[in-house]
N, CA, C, O and the ligand as a Tripos MOL2 file, in Angstrom:
@<TRIPOS>MOLECULE
protein
  297   295    75     0     0
PROTEIN
NO_CHARGES

@<TRIPOS>ATOM
      1 N          -5.2570    2.7340  -16.4630 N.3       1 MET1
      2 CA         -6.2290    2.0570  -15.5900 C.3       1 MET1
      3 C          -6.2740    0.5760  -15.9490 C.2       1 MET1
      4 O          -6.5870    0.2070  -17.0810 O.2       1 MET1
      5 N          -5.9670   -0.2410  -14.9980 N.am      2 SER2
      6 CA         -5.9720   -1.6810  -15.2700 C.3       2 SER2
      7 C          -6.8950   -2.3890  -14.2960 C.2       2 SER2
      8 O          -6.6220   -2.4460  -13.0970 O.2       2 SER2
      9 N          -7.9680   -2.9170  -14.8040 N.am      3 LYS3
     10 CA         -8.9080   -3.6470  -13.9490 C.3       3 LYS3
     11 C          -8.2490   -4.8650  -13.3300 C.2       3 LYS3
     12 O          -8.5040   -5.2040  -12.1740 O.2       3 LYS3
     13 N          -7.3930   -5.5240  -14.1150 N.am      4 GLN4
     14 CA         -6.7820   -6.7460  -13.6010 C.3       4 GLN4
     15 C          -5.8140   -6.4390  -12.4550 C.2       4 GLN4
     16 O          -5.7790   -7.1550  -11.4540 O.2       4 GLN4
     17 N          -5.0280   -5.3670  -12.6120 N.am      5 GLN5
     18 CA         -4.1000   -4.9960  -11.5320 C.3       5 GLN5
     19 C          -4.8500   -4.6640  -10.2500 C.2       5 GLN5
     20 O          -4.4180   -5.0280   -9.1570 O.2       5 GLN5
     21 N          -5.9720   -3.9710  -10.3900 N.am      6 VAL6
     22 CA         -6.7740   -3.6220   -9.2140 C.3       6 VAL6
     23 C          -7.2950   -4.8890   -8.5470 C.2       6 VAL6
     24 O          -7.2880   -5.0040   -7.3220 O.2       6 VAL6
     25 N          -7.7420   -5.8270   -9.3550 N.am      7 GLN7
     26 CA         -8.2770   -7.0720   -8.7990 C.3       7 GLN7
     27 C          -7.1840   -7.8700   -8.0870 C.2       7 GLN7
     28 O          -7.3990   -8.3980   -6.9960 O.2       7 GLN7
     29 N          -6.0170   -7.9530   -8.7140 N.am      8 VAL8
     30 CA         -4.8920   -8.6740   -8.0990 C.3       8 VAL8
     31 C          -4.5010   -8.0010   -6.7840 C.2       8 VAL8
     32 O          -4.2590   -8.6690   -5.7780 O.2       8 VAL8
     33 N          -4.4420   -6.6710   -6.8070 N.am      9 HIS9
     34 CA         -4.1150   -5.8990   -5.6080 C.3       9 HIS9
     35 C          -5.1110   -6.1970   -4.4830 C.2       9 HIS9
     36 O          -4.7160   -6.4980   -3.3560 O.2       9 HIS9
     37 N          -6.4000   -6.1100   -4.8030 N.am     10 ASN10
     38 CA         -7.4120   -6.3030   -3.7660 C.3      10 ASN10
     39 C          -7.3960   -7.7270   -3.2250 C.2      10 ASN10
     40 O          -7.5360   -7.9310   -2.0190 O.2      10 ASN10
     41 N          -7.2290   -8.7050   -4.0950 N.am     11 GLU11
     42 CA         -7.2030  -10.0950   -3.6220 C.3      11 GLU11
     43 C          -5.9770  -10.3540   -2.7550 C.2      11 GLU11
     44 O          -6.0590  -11.0390   -1.7350 O.2      11 GLU11
     45 N          -4.8320   -9.7950   -3.1720 N.am     12 TYR12
     46 CA         -3.6060   -9.9900   -2.3980 C.3      12 TYR12
     47 C          -3.7720   -9.4330   -0.9880 C.2      12 TYR12
     48 O          -3.4430  -10.1040   -0.0090 O.2      12 TYR12
     49 N          -4.2900   -8.1920   -0.8840 N.am     13 PHE13
     50 CA         -4.3710   -7.5770    0.4410 C.3      13 PHE13
     51 C          -5.5400   -8.1180    1.2600 C.2      13 PHE13
     52 O          -5.4900   -8.0980    2.4900 O.2      13 PHE13
     53 N          -6.5910   -8.6020    0.5980 N.am     14 ASP14
     54 CA         -7.6390   -9.3070    1.3530 C.3      14 ASP14
     55 C          -7.0460  -10.5300    2.0300 C.2      14 ASP14
     56 O          -7.3320  -10.8030    3.1960 O.2      14 ASP14
     57 N          -6.2250  -11.2630    1.3020 N.am     15 ARG15
     58 CA         -5.6040  -12.4640    1.8810 C.3      15 ARG15
     59 C          -4.6040  -12.0940    2.9690 C.2      15 ARG15
     60 O          -4.5360  -12.7540    4.0050 O.2      15 ARG15
     61 N          -3.8270  -11.0360    2.7310 N.am     16 ALA16
     62 CA         -2.8510  -10.6030    3.7300 C.3      16 ALA16
     63 C          -3.5600  -10.2240    5.0280 C.2      16 ALA16
     64 O          -3.0860  -10.5530    6.1160 O.2      16 ALA16
     65 N          -4.6960   -9.5300    4.9150 N.am     17 GLU17
     66 CA         -5.4470   -9.1530    6.1190 C.3      17 GLU17
     67 C          -5.9730  -10.3880    6.8220 C.2      17 GLU17
     68 O          -5.9770  -10.4510    8.0510 O.2      17 GLU17
     69 N          -6.4170  -11.3680    6.0520 N.am     18 GLU18
     70 CA         -6.8880  -12.6180    6.6650 C.3      18 GLU18
     71 C          -5.7680  -13.3200    7.4180 C.2      18 GLU18
     72 O          -5.9990  -13.9440    8.4540 O.2      18 GLU18
     73 N          -4.5540  -13.2140    6.8880 N.am     19 ARG19
     74 CA         -3.4100  -13.8480    7.5630 C.3      19 ARG19
     75 C          -2.9770  -13.0600    8.7980 C.2      19 ARG19
     76 O          -2.1560  -13.5420    9.5790 O.2      19 ARG19
     77 N          -3.5170  -11.8620    8.9850 N.am     20 GLY20
     78 CA         -3.1530  -11.0560   10.1380 C.3      20 GLY20
     79 C          -2.0040  -10.1030    9.8760 C.2      20 GLY20
     80 O          -1.3960   -9.5990   10.8210 O.2      20 GLY20
     81 N          -1.6950   -9.8480    8.6240 N.am     21 ALA21
     82 CA         -0.6290   -8.8970    8.2970 C.3      21 ALA21
     83 C          -1.0710   -7.4790    8.6600 C.2      21 ALA21
     84 O          -2.2650   -7.1950    8.7560 O.2      21 ALA21
     85 N          -0.1090   -6.6120    8.8560 N.am     22 ASN22
     86 CA         -0.3900   -5.2120    9.1670 C.3      22 ASN22
     87 C          -0.5820   -4.4660    7.8410 C.2      22 ASN22
     88 O           0.3690   -3.9580    7.2460 O.2      22 ASN22
     89 N          -1.8200   -4.4170    7.4090 N.am     23 VAL23
     90 CA         -2.1240   -3.7880    6.1220 C.3      23 VAL23
     91 C          -2.6010   -2.3570    6.3750 C.2      23 VAL23
     92 O          -3.5300   -2.1310    7.1520 O.2      23 VAL23
     93 N          -1.9660   -1.4060    5.7210 N.am     24 VAL24
     94 CA         -2.3350   -0.0040    5.8680 C.3      24 VAL24
     95 C          -2.6990    0.5410    4.4930 C.2      24 VAL24
     96 O          -2.4080   -0.0880    3.4760 O.2      24 VAL24
     97 N          -3.3300    1.6970    4.4630 N.am     25 SER25
     98 CA         -3.7860    2.1940    3.1700 C.3      25 SER25
     99 C          -3.7350    3.7190    3.1250 C.2      25 SER25
    100 O          -3.6860    4.3980    4.1500 O.2      25 SER25
    101 N          -3.7480    4.2180    1.9110 N.am     26 PHE26
    102 CA         -3.8170    5.6640    1.6890 C.3      26 PHE26
    103 C          -4.5660    5.8980    0.3980 C.2      26 PHE26
    104 O          -4.7010    4.9970   -0.4300 O.2      26 PHE26
    105 N          -5.0570    7.1260    0.2300 N.am     27 GLU27
    106 CA         -5.8000    7.4530   -0.9730 C.3      27 GLU27
    107 C          -4.8560    7.9850   -2.0350 C.2      27 GLU27
    108 O          -4.1160    8.9360   -1.7830 O.2      27 GLU27
    109 N          -4.8710    7.3990   -3.1940 N.am     28 CYS28
    110 CA         -4.0190    7.8580   -4.2900 C.3      28 CYS28
    111 C          -4.4250    9.2690   -4.6900 C.2      28 CYS28
    112 O          -5.6000    9.5380   -4.9430 O.2      28 CYS28
    113 N          -3.4410   10.1720   -4.7460 N.am     29 SER29
    114 CA         -3.7500   11.5600   -5.1130 C.3      29 SER29
    115 C          -4.0080   11.6920   -6.6110 C.2      29 SER29
    116 O          -4.5210   12.7110   -7.0720 O.2      29 SER29
    117 N          -3.6540   10.6670   -7.3600 N.am     30 GLY30
    118 CA         -3.8770   10.7190   -8.7940 C.3      30 GLY30
    119 C          -5.2810   10.3080   -9.1920 C.2      30 GLY30
    120 O          -5.8830   10.9080  -10.0830 O.2      30 GLY30
    121 N          -5.8100    9.2720   -8.5210 N.am     31 CYS31
    122 CA         -7.0990    8.7340   -8.9680 C.3      31 CYS31
    123 C          -8.0760    8.4660   -7.8300 C.2      31 CYS31
    124 O          -9.2290    8.1120   -8.0780 O.2      31 CYS31
    125 N          -7.6290    8.6310   -6.5750 N.am     32 GLY32
    126 CA         -8.5470    8.4230   -5.4630 C.3      32 GLY32
    127 C          -8.6800    6.9760   -5.0190 C.2      32 GLY32
    128 O          -9.4370    6.6690   -4.0980 O.2      32 GLY32
    129 N          -7.9420    6.0880   -5.6770 N.am     33 PHE33
    130 CA         -8.0120    4.6780   -5.3060 C.3      33 PHE33
    131 C          -7.4610    4.4750   -3.8990 C.2      33 PHE33
    132 O          -6.5000    5.1330   -3.5000 O.2      33 PHE33
    133 N          -8.0710    3.5650   -3.1540 N.am     34 ASN34
    134 CA         -7.5930    3.2290   -1.8160 C.3      34 ASN34
    135 C          -6.4670    2.1910   -1.9430 C.2      34 ASN34
    136 O          -6.7140    0.9880   -2.0310 O.2      34 ASN34
    137 N          -5.2300    2.6950   -1.9500 N.am     35 VAL35
    138 CA         -4.0700    1.8320   -2.1630 C.3      35 VAL35
    139 C          -3.6550    1.1940   -0.8420 C.2      35 VAL35
    140 O          -3.4510    1.8910    0.1520 O.2      35 VAL35
    141 N          -3.5320   -0.1150   -0.8330 N.am     36 ARG36
    142 CA         -3.1050   -0.7960    0.3880 C.3      36 ARG36
    143 C          -1.6510   -1.2430    0.2510 C.2      36 ARG36
    144 O          -1.1630   -1.5100   -0.8470 O.2      36 ARG36
    145 N          -0.9830   -1.3170    1.3840 N.am     37 THR37
    146 CA          0.3940   -1.7760    1.4110 C.3      37 THR37
    147 C           0.6650   -2.4000    2.7780 C.2      37 THR37
    148 O          -0.1430   -2.2780    3.6980 O.2      37 THR37
    149 N           1.7980   -3.0610    2.8990 N.am     38 LEU38
    150 CA          2.1340   -3.7360    4.1460 C.3      38 LEU38
    151 C           3.0230   -2.8570    5.0100 C.2      38 LEU38
    152 O           3.8770   -2.1280    4.5060 O.2      38 LEU38
    153 N           2.8130   -2.9370    6.3060 N.am     39 ALA39
    154 CA          3.6550   -2.2410    7.2760 C.3      39 ALA39
    155 C           4.1870   -3.2760    8.2630 C.2      39 ALA39
    156 O           3.6060   -4.3510    8.4150 O.2      39 ALA39
    157 N           5.2960   -2.9500    8.9350 N.am     40 PRO40
    158 CA          5.8820   -3.9260    9.8640 C.3      40 PRO40
    159 C           4.9790   -4.1960   11.0640 C.2      40 PRO40
    160 O           4.1530   -3.3660   11.4430 O.2      40 PRO40
    161 N           5.1540   -5.3600   11.6420 N.am     41 GLN41
    162 CA          4.3540   -5.7670   12.8090 C.3      41 GLN41
    163 C           5.0020   -5.3380   14.1140 C.2      41 GLN41
    164 O           4.3630   -5.3700   15.1670 O.2      41 GLN41
    165 N           6.2700   -4.9340   14.0520 N.am     42 THR42
    166 CA          7.0110   -4.6650   15.2830 C.3      42 THR42
    167 C           7.4040   -3.1990   15.3730 C.2      42 THR42
    168 O           7.5670   -2.5210   14.3590 O.2      42 THR42
    169 N           7.5520   -2.7230   16.6050 N.am     43 GLU43
    170 CA          7.9680   -1.3480   16.8580 C.3      43 GLU43
    171 C           9.4120   -1.1460   16.3880 C.2      43 GLU43
    172 O          10.1780   -2.1000   16.2510 O.2      43 GLU43
    173 N           9.7560    0.1100   16.1490 N.am     44 ASN44
    174 CA         11.1360    0.4750   15.8070 C.3      44 ASN44
    175 C          11.6460   -0.2240   14.5500 C.2      44 ASN44
    176 O          12.8380   -0.4970   14.4040 O.2      44 ASN44
    177 N          10.7270   -0.4980   13.6670 N.am     45 THR45
    178 CA         11.0880   -1.0890   12.3850 C.3      45 THR45
    179 C          10.5490   -0.1710   11.2970 C.2      45 THR45
    180 O           9.4130    0.2970   11.3750 O.2      45 THR45
    181 N          11.3620    0.0780   10.2940 N.am     46 VAL46
    182 CA         10.9430    0.9440    9.1940 C.3      46 VAL46
    183 C          11.0670    0.1730    7.8880 C.2      46 VAL46
    184 O          12.0990   -0.4310    7.5960 O.2      46 VAL46
    185 N          10.0080    0.2070    7.1240 N.am     47 TRP47
    186 CA         10.0510   -0.4010    5.7910 C.3      47 TRP47
    187 C           9.9030    0.7160    4.7670 C.2      47 TRP47
    188 O           8.9460    1.4890    4.8020 O.2      47 TRP47
    189 N          10.8530    0.7840    3.8710 N.am     48 THR48
    190 CA         10.7400    1.7590    2.7930 C.3      48 THR48
    191 C          10.8070    1.0160    1.4630 C.2      48 THR48
    192 O          11.5590    0.0540    1.3060 O.2      48 THR48
    193 N          10.0200    1.4750    0.5330 N.am     49 SER49
    194 CA         10.0740    0.8840   -0.8010 C.3      49 SER49
    195 C           9.2980    1.7560   -1.7680 C.2      49 SER49
    196 O           8.5610    2.6580   -1.3680 O.2      49 SER49
    197 N           9.4760    1.4700   -3.0360 N.am     50 MET50
    198 CA          8.6490    2.0840   -4.0610 C.3      50 MET50
    199 C           7.3840    1.2520   -4.1940 C.2      50 MET50
    200 O           7.4120    0.0310   -4.0390 O.2      50 MET50
    201 N           6.2970    1.9080   -4.4760 N.am     51 LEU51
    202 CA          5.0910    1.1640   -4.8310 C.3      51 LEU51
    203 C           4.3400    1.9600   -5.8880 C.2      51 LEU51
    204 O           4.5950    3.1460   -6.0980 O.2      51 LEU51
    205 N           3.4250    1.2920   -6.5350 N.am     52 PHE52
    206 CA          2.6660    1.9210   -7.6110 C.3      52 PHE52
    207 C           1.1830    1.7480   -7.3590 C.2      52 PHE52
    208 O           0.7270    0.6760   -6.9590 O.2      52 PHE52
    209 N           0.4410    2.8050   -7.5970 N.am     53 CYS53
    210 CA         -1.0110    2.6800   -7.5130 C.3      53 CYS53
    211 C          -1.4480    1.6520   -8.5610 C.2      53 CYS53
    212 O          -1.1030    1.7880   -9.7340 O.2      53 CYS53
    213 N          -2.2020    0.6300   -8.1540 N.am     54 PRO54
    214 CA         -2.6040   -0.4020   -9.1290 C.3      54 PRO54
    215 C          -3.6580    0.1070  -10.1090 C.2      54 PRO54
    216 O          -3.9070   -0.5100  -11.1450 O.2      54 PRO54
    217 N          -4.2660    1.2290   -9.7730 N.am     55 SER55
    218 CA         -5.3270    1.7430  -10.6290 C.3      55 SER55
    219 C          -4.7970    2.6700  -11.7150 C.2      55 SER55
    220 O          -5.2240    2.5900  -12.8670 O.2      55 SER55
    221 N          -3.8440    3.5690  -11.3410 N.am     56 CYS56
    222 CA         -3.3640    4.5440  -12.3310 C.3      56 CYS56
    223 C          -1.8490    4.4950  -12.5210 C.2      56 CYS56
    224 O          -1.2980    5.2860  -13.2860 O.2      56 CYS56
    225 N          -1.1650    3.5680  -11.8290 N.am     57 ASP57
    226 CA          0.2860    3.3670  -11.9720 C.3      57 ASP57
    227 C           1.1230    4.5200  -11.4470 C.2      57 ASP57
    228 O           2.3090    4.6030  -11.7660 O.2      57 ASP57
    229 N           0.5450    5.4130  -10.6540 N.am     58 LYS58
    230 CA          1.3270    6.5020  -10.0860 C.3      58 LYS58
    231 C           2.3380    5.9340   -9.0790 C.2      58 LYS58
    232 O           1.9750    5.1410   -8.2110 O.2      58 LYS58
    233 N           3.6160    6.3490   -9.2030 N.am     59 PRO59
    234 CA          4.6200    5.8240   -8.2850 C.3      59 PRO59
    235 C           4.6620    6.5860   -6.9570 C.2      59 PRO59
    236 O           4.4700    7.8010   -6.9120 O.2      59 PRO59
    237 N           4.9100    5.8550   -5.9050 N.am     60 TYR60
    238 CA          5.0680    6.4480   -4.5690 C.3      60 TYR60
    239 C           6.2910    5.8420   -3.9000 C.2      60 TYR60
    240 O           6.6830    4.7070   -4.1710 O.2      60 TYR60
    241 N           6.8740    6.6350   -3.0220 N.am     61 PHE61
    242 CA          7.8950    6.1080   -2.1270 C.3      61 PHE61
    243 C           7.2450    5.9650   -0.7610 C.2      61 PHE61
    244 O           6.6700    6.9220   -0.2410 O.2      61 PHE61
    245 N           7.3320    4.7810   -0.1790 N.am     62 LYS62
    246 CA          6.6530    4.5700    1.0970 C.3      62 LYS62
    247 C           7.6310    4.4740    2.2520 C.2      62 LYS62
    248 O           8.7450    3.9680    2.1120 O.2      62 LYS62
    249 N           7.1830    4.9750    3.3990 N.am     63 HIS63
    250 CA          7.9380    4.9150    4.6420 C.3      63 HIS63
    251 C           6.9230    4.4250    5.6700 C.2      63 HIS63
    252 O           6.0950    5.1950    6.1560 O.2      63 HIS63
    253 N           6.9970    3.1390    5.9950 N.am     64 ALA64
    254 CA          5.9880    2.5400    6.8740 C.3      64 ALA64
    255 C           6.6020    2.0960    8.1850 C.2      64 ALA64
    256 O           7.6500    1.4520    8.2230 O.2      64 ALA64
    257 N           5.9160    2.4590    9.2590 N.am     65 GLU65
    258 CA          6.2450    1.9260   10.5760 C.3      65 GLU65
    259 C           4.9870    1.2530   11.1070 C.2      65 GLU65
    260 O           3.9270    1.3030   10.4820 O.2      65 GLU65
    261 N           5.1230    0.6200   12.2770 N.am     66 LYS66
    262 CA          3.9880   -0.1570   12.7770 C.3      66 LYS66
    263 C           2.7070    0.6590   12.8470 C.2      66 LYS66
    264 O           1.6320    0.1730   12.4950 O.2      66 LYS66
    265 N           2.8260    1.9110   13.3070 N.am     67 HIS67
    266 CA          1.6220    2.7110   13.5150 C.3      67 HIS67
    267 C           1.5580    3.9330   12.6140 C.2      67 HIS67
    268 O           0.7190    4.8060   12.8320 O.2      67 HIS67
    269 N           2.4150    4.0200   11.6150 N.am     68 SER68
    270 CA          2.3410    5.1900   10.7410 C.3      68 SER68
    271 C           2.7280    4.8240    9.3190 C.2      68 SER68
    272 O           3.5230    3.9170    9.0740 O.2      68 SER68
    273 N           2.1460    5.5490    8.4090 N.am     69 LEU69
    274 CA          2.4760    5.3730    6.9980 C.3      69 LEU69
    275 C           2.6170    6.7460    6.3770 C.2      69 LEU69
    276 O           1.7350    7.5970    6.4960 O.2      69 LEU69
    277 N           3.7410    6.9470    5.7120 N.am     70 GLU70
    278 CA          3.9250    8.1760    4.9450 C.3      70 GLU70
    279 C           4.2120    7.7660    3.5160 C.2      70 GLU70
    280 O           4.9740    6.8330    3.2650 O.2      70 GLU70
    281 N           3.6050    8.4610    2.5970 N.am     71 VAL71
    282 CA          3.9210    8.2290    1.1890 C.3      71 VAL71
    283 C           4.2720    9.5440    0.5280 C.2      71 VAL71
    284 O           3.6900   10.5840    0.8360 O.2      71 VAL71
    285 N           5.2080    9.4910   -0.3650 N.am     72 SER72
    286 CA          5.6430   10.6790   -1.0830 C.3      72 SER72
    287 C           5.5860   10.3740   -2.5700 C.2      72 SER72
    288 O           5.9800    9.2960   -3.0150 O.2      72 SER72
    289 N           5.0870   11.3420   -3.3320 N.am     73 ASP73
    290 CA          5.0390   11.1150   -4.7790 C.3      73 ASP73
    291 C           6.0280   12.0160   -5.4940 C.2      73 ASP73
    292 O           5.8530   12.3170   -6.6750 O.2      73 ASP73
    293 N           7.0640   12.4480   -4.7930 N.am     74 GLU74
    294 CA          8.0860   13.2870   -5.4200 C.3      74 GLU74
    295 C           9.3860   12.5370   -5.5740 C.2      74 GLU74
    296 O          10.3600   13.0890   -6.0850 O.2      74 GLU74
    297 ZN         -4.0290    6.0030   -8.5550 Zn       75 ZN75
@<TRIPOS>BOND
     1     1     2 1
     2     2     3 1
     3     3     4 2
     4     3     5 am
     5     5     6 1
     6     6     7 1
     7     7     8 2
     8     7     9 am
     9     9    10 1
    10    10    11 1
    11    11    12 2
    12    11    13 am
    13    13    14 1
    14    14    15 1
    15    15    16 2
    16    15    17 am
    17    17    18 1
    18    18    19 1
    19    19    20 2
    20    19    21 am
    21    21    22 1
    22    22    23 1
    23    23    24 2
    24    23    25 am
    25    25    26 1
    26    26    27 1
    27    27    28 2
    28    27    29 am
    29    29    30 1
    30    30    31 1
    31    31    32 2
    32    31    33 am
    33    33    34 1
    34    34    35 1
    35    35    36 2
    36    35    37 am
    37    37    38 1
    38    38    39 1
    39    39    40 2
    40    39    41 am
    41    41    42 1
    42    42    43 1
    43    43    44 2
    44    43    45 am
    45    45    46 1
    46    46    47 1
    47    47    48 2
    48    47    49 am
    49    49    50 1
    50    50    51 1
    51    51    52 2
    52    51    53 am
    53    53    54 1
    54    54    55 1
    55    55    56 2
    56    55    57 am
    57    57    58 1
    58    58    59 1
    59    59    60 2
    60    59    61 am
    61    61    62 1
    62    62    63 1
    63    63    64 2
    64    63    65 am
    65    65    66 1
    66    66    67 1
    67    67    68 2
    68    67    69 am
    69    69    70 1
    70    70    71 1
    71    71    72 2
    72    71    73 am
    73    73    74 1
    74    74    75 1
    75    75    76 2
    76    75    77 am
    77    77    78 1
    78    78    79 1
    79    79    80 2
    80    79    81 am
    81    81    82 1
    82    82    83 1
    83    83    84 2
    84    83    85 am
    85    85    86 1
    86    86    87 1
    87    87    88 2
    88    87    89 am
    89    89    90 1
    90    90    91 1
    91    91    92 2
    92    91    93 am
    93    93    94 1
    94    94    95 1
    95    95    96 2
    96    95    97 am
    97    97    98 1
    98    98    99 1
    99    99   100 2
   100    99   101 am
   101   101   102 1
   102   102   103 1
   103   103   104 2
   104   103   105 am
   105   105   106 1
   106   106   107 1
   107   107   108 2
   108   107   109 am
   109   109   110 1
   110   110   111 1
   111   111   112 2
   112   111   113 am
   113   113   114 1
   114   114   115 1
   115   115   116 2
   116   115   117 am
   117   117   118 1
   118   118   119 1
   119   119   120 2
   120   119   121 am
   121   121   122 1
   122   122   123 1
   123   123   124 2
   124   123   125 am
   125   125   126 1
   126   126   127 1
   127   127   128 2
   128   127   129 am
   129   129   130 1
   130   130   131 1
   131   131   132 2
   132   131   133 am
   133   133   134 1
   134   134   135 1
   135   135   136 2
   136   135   137 am
   137   137   138 1
   138   138   139 1
   139   139   140 2
   140   139   141 am
   141   141   142 1
   142   142   143 1
   143   143   144 2
   144   143   145 am
   145   145   146 1
   146   146   147 1
   147   147   148 2
   148   147   149 am
   149   149   150 1
   150   150   151 1
   151   151   152 2
   152   151   153 am
   153   153   154 1
   154   154   155 1
   155   155   156 2
   156   155   157 am
   157   157   158 1
   158   158   159 1
   159   159   160 2
   160   159   161 am
   161   161   162 1
   162   162   163 1
   163   163   164 2
   164   163   165 am
   165   165   166 1
   166   166   167 1
   167   167   168 2
   168   167   169 am
   169   169   170 1
   170   170   171 1
   171   171   172 2
   172   171   173 am
   173   173   174 1
   174   174   175 1
   175   175   176 2
   176   175   177 am
   177   177   178 1
   178   178   179 1
   179   179   180 2
   180   179   181 am
   181   181   182 1
   182   182   183 1
   183   183   184 2
   184   183   185 am
   185   185   186 1
   186   186   187 1
   187   187   188 2
   188   187   189 am
   189   189   190 1
   190   190   191 1
   191   191   192 2
   192   191   193 am
   193   193   194 1
   194   194   195 1
   195   195   196 2
   196   195   197 am
   197   197   198 1
   198   198   199 1
   199   199   200 2
   200   199   201 am
   201   201   202 1
   202   202   203 1
   203   203   204 2
   204   203   205 am
   205   205   206 1
   206   206   207 1
   207   207   208 2
   208   207   209 am
   209   209   210 1
   210   210   211 1
   211   211   212 2
   212   211   213 am
   213   213   214 1
   214   214   215 1
   215   215   216 2
   216   215   217 am
   217   217   218 1
   218   218   219 1
   219   219   220 2
   220   219   221 am
   221   221   222 1
   222   222   223 1
   223   223   224 2
   224   223   225 am
   225   225   226 1
   226   226   227 1
   227   227   228 2
   228   227   229 am
   229   229   230 1
   230   230   231 1
   231   231   232 2
   232   231   233 am
   233   233   234 1
   234   234   235 1
   235   235   236 2
   236   235   237 am
   237   237   238 1
   238   238   239 1
   239   239   240 2
   240   239   241 am
   241   241   242 1
   242   242   243 1
   243   243   244 2
   244   243   245 am
   245   245   246 1
   246   246   247 1
   247   247   248 2
   248   247   249 am
   249   249   250 1
   250   250   251 1
   251   251   252 2
   252   251   253 am
   253   253   254 1
   254   254   255 1
   255   255   256 2
   256   255   257 am
   257   257   258 1
   258   258   259 1
   259   259   260 2
   260   259   261 am
   261   261   262 1
   262   262   263 1
   263   263   264 2
   264   263   265 am
   265   265   266 1
   266   266   267 1
   267   267   268 2
   268   267   269 am
   269   269   270 1
   270   270   271 1
   271   271   272 2
   272   271   273 am
   273   273   274 1
   274   274   275 1
   275   275   276 2
   276   275   277 am
   277   277   278 1
   278   278   279 1
   279   279   280 2
   280   279   281 am
   281   281   282 1
   282   282   283 1
   283   283   284 2
   284   283   285 am
   285   285   286 1
   286   286   287 1
   287   287   288 2
   288   287   289 am
   289   289   290 1
   290   290   291 1
   291   291   292 2
   292   291   293 am
   293   293   294 1
   294   294   295 1
   295   295   296 2
@<TRIPOS>SUBSTRUCTURE
     1 MET1         2 RESIDUE 1 A MET
     2 SER2         6 RESIDUE 1 A SER
     3 LYS3        10 RESIDUE 1 A LYS
     4 GLN4        14 RESIDUE 1 A GLN
     5 GLN5        18 RESIDUE 1 A GLN
     6 VAL6        22 RESIDUE 1 A VAL
     7 GLN7        26 RESIDUE 1 A GLN
     8 VAL8        30 RESIDUE 1 A VAL
     9 HIS9        34 RESIDUE 1 A HIS
    10 ASN10       38 RESIDUE 1 A ASN
    11 GLU11       42 RESIDUE 1 A GLU
    12 TYR12       46 RESIDUE 1 A TYR
    13 PHE13       50 RESIDUE 1 A PHE
    14 ASP14       54 RESIDUE 1 A ASP
    15 ARG15       58 RESIDUE 1 A ARG
    16 ALA16       62 RESIDUE 1 A ALA
    17 GLU17       66 RESIDUE 1 A GLU
    18 GLU18       70 RESIDUE 1 A GLU
    19 ARG19       74 RESIDUE 1 A ARG
    20 GLY20       78 RESIDUE 1 A GLY
    21 ALA21       82 RESIDUE 1 A ALA
    22 ASN22       86 RESIDUE 1 A ASN
    23 VAL23       90 RESIDUE 1 A VAL
    24 VAL24       94 RESIDUE 1 A VAL
    25 SER25       98 RESIDUE 1 A SER
    26 PHE26      102 RESIDUE 1 A PHE
    27 GLU27      106 RESIDUE 1 A GLU
    28 CYS28      110 RESIDUE 1 A CYS
    29 SER29      114 RESIDUE 1 A SER
    30 GLY30      118 RESIDUE 1 A GLY
    31 CYS31      122 RESIDUE 1 A CYS
    32 GLY32      126 RESIDUE 1 A GLY
    33 PHE33      130 RESIDUE 1 A PHE
    34 ASN34      134 RESIDUE 1 A ASN
    35 VAL35      138 RESIDUE 1 A VAL
    36 ARG36      142 RESIDUE 1 A ARG
    37 THR37      146 RESIDUE 1 A THR
    38 LEU38      150 RESIDUE 1 A LEU
    39 ALA39      154 RESIDUE 1 A ALA
    40 PRO40      158 RESIDUE 1 A PRO
    41 GLN41      162 RESIDUE 1 A GLN
    42 THR42      166 RESIDUE 1 A THR
    43 GLU43      170 RESIDUE 1 A GLU
    44 ASN44      174 RESIDUE 1 A ASN
    45 THR45      178 RESIDUE 1 A THR
    46 VAL46      182 RESIDUE 1 A VAL
    47 TRP47      186 RESIDUE 1 A TRP
    48 THR48      190 RESIDUE 1 A THR
    49 SER49      194 RESIDUE 1 A SER
    50 MET50      198 RESIDUE 1 A MET
    51 LEU51      202 RESIDUE 1 A LEU
    52 PHE52      206 RESIDUE 1 A PHE
    53 CYS53      210 RESIDUE 1 A CYS
    54 PRO54      214 RESIDUE 1 A PRO
    55 SER55      218 RESIDUE 1 A SER
    56 CYS56      222 RESIDUE 1 A CYS
    57 ASP57      226 RESIDUE 1 A ASP
    58 LYS58      230 RESIDUE 1 A LYS
    59 PRO59      234 RESIDUE 1 A PRO
    60 TYR60      238 RESIDUE 1 A TYR
    61 PHE61      242 RESIDUE 1 A PHE
    62 LYS62      246 RESIDUE 1 A LYS
    63 HIS63      250 RESIDUE 1 A HIS
    64 ALA64      254 RESIDUE 1 A ALA
    65 GLU65      258 RESIDUE 1 A GLU
    66 LYS66      262 RESIDUE 1 A LYS
    67 HIS67      266 RESIDUE 1 A HIS
    68 SER68      270 RESIDUE 1 A SER
    69 LEU69      274 RESIDUE 1 A LEU
    70 GLU70      278 RESIDUE 1 A GLU
    71 VAL71      282 RESIDUE 1 A VAL
    72 SER72      286 RESIDUE 1 A SER
    73 ASP73      290 RESIDUE 1 A ASP
    74 GLU74      294 RESIDUE 1 A GLU
    75 ZN75       297 GROUP 0 **** ****
């Protein structure tokens, strides 16, 4: 559990939302934290990447499209 990572995460995504980025979120199955991440702004675009819960460091693989977000922890 890192308070600083959570703070950096929240400030980053607060700013991203202010800029109008497509910010989506899911609940971490490890700790319940509301993890935010970026999704594409355009249709027919897929962004995949690894991400980590800033609260408990649980790794996820993300598959984000404009209107959907899937995360897998396997
Ligand atoms: Zn977590």
